[in-house]
N, C-alpha and C positions, 0 to 999 in steps of 0.2 A: 508543401506536404513532402515531410520525410515518405520513401520510399520505404512500404513495407506498414508503415502508419494509414494502420481505415478509421478513420469519423467511425464511431457504435451509439446505438444509444444505449442506456443506459436499462431499464425496464416499460414495461407499457404507457406508460406518461411523456416519455424521451424527453426528460430533464436535461438529464444527465449525457453528456456524449460518451460519458467513460463506465458500457456497463459489464466491461471484460477488457483488463491492459494487456493492449498488446506489447510482447516483450521478444524485441530481436537479440542481438548481438552489443548489445546497449552493454550489457557489463564486461561484455571482452573491448568491445572501444571503446568505456569509457576507464580503461584500467592500461589501453592499448597495448592487449597482445594479438594477437595472431586467430583470427578467425577457424575456428574452424566448418569443416562441413557441417557435421549438426550444428554450429549455430546461426546457420543464412537461414536457417527452419523462422519459421515464422507463426506462436503461437497462440492464441488469446485464452489469459486463465481470470477465473473468475478474481473481485479487487479485493474478498475476502483473502484468498489463495496469497495476491498478492504483498497483503499486508505483512503474513502472519511469515511469505519465506524473508522480506526485511529484515523482520526482527531478527527471524531464527541468521540471520549476518551480525548483527547485532552486539552479539557473544556478550547475552545477559543484559546489555542499559536499553534506557527505554530512548524513546522519538519520539519526536512531537510531531507531527500532527504534516505541519512544510518537510522536516525535514524525510516522514516517508513520503509523501509525493513526490518529494524531488526524484528519490531513489524512485518510484515508479512510474512516473511520463520523460524520466528523460534531459530530453534542447527541447520539448514539449514544455505549454503552460501545464503551469501543475497545478494553480487557484482555486480549477472546478475541480478537483476530486475533492476539495478540505470535507468540502457538505458528507460526500459514501462516504469518505475516512472514516468521517463521527460515525454515522448511519453506520457499517460495515464495522467497526472495531466498538458500538452497543452491542449490538447483534454477536459478534466477537465471544462479548467480552460475559451476557450473556448464559455463553453456553462453554463459559471455563476454559476458552482457549486462549485467551491473552488478560492483563492485566491492566487498567486503567489508570491514571495512579494523576494528582493533583498534594501541590505540598510534600510530592515524593512518597504521602498515603494511596491503600488502593482506595478505591470511593467508588459507590454501590450505580455500576453502571446504567443502575435507568432514572438515575434524578444527583446530578453532577455537574455545574457551571463553570466558566469562562476558561483559564490554561491548563489543558491534559498532557498527561506525555503514557503511551502505552509500553507496556512492556509484554514478555512470555512471560509463566505464569511460575514462580520457582518455583523450583519440587527441596525443598532444604530438610 
């Protein structure tokens, strides 16, 4: 296990180790940038906020759940994030904070199946 990465529990049912995503200096390291003193601090961010942050950096493009999970998990195993990302996406979509797309079209967050992508709402 890498330094600064803590196994955390998602909710009272303890089904998932991803309650809050531990974000450290991973973006600086992945892009080969030098770290600053502020980069070295580790903070826990709720999964829905981490999803929105990843979508914000996508510059208006949609992302698949595995792409989002890779961005959040970094070097760690991202597979366990897929179900929590779907649940968080439904909650965020119902609140109007993101849009769930299937075959390029927005879908009802309460009733969709299969392959989907996530994006921020467009303000055209």
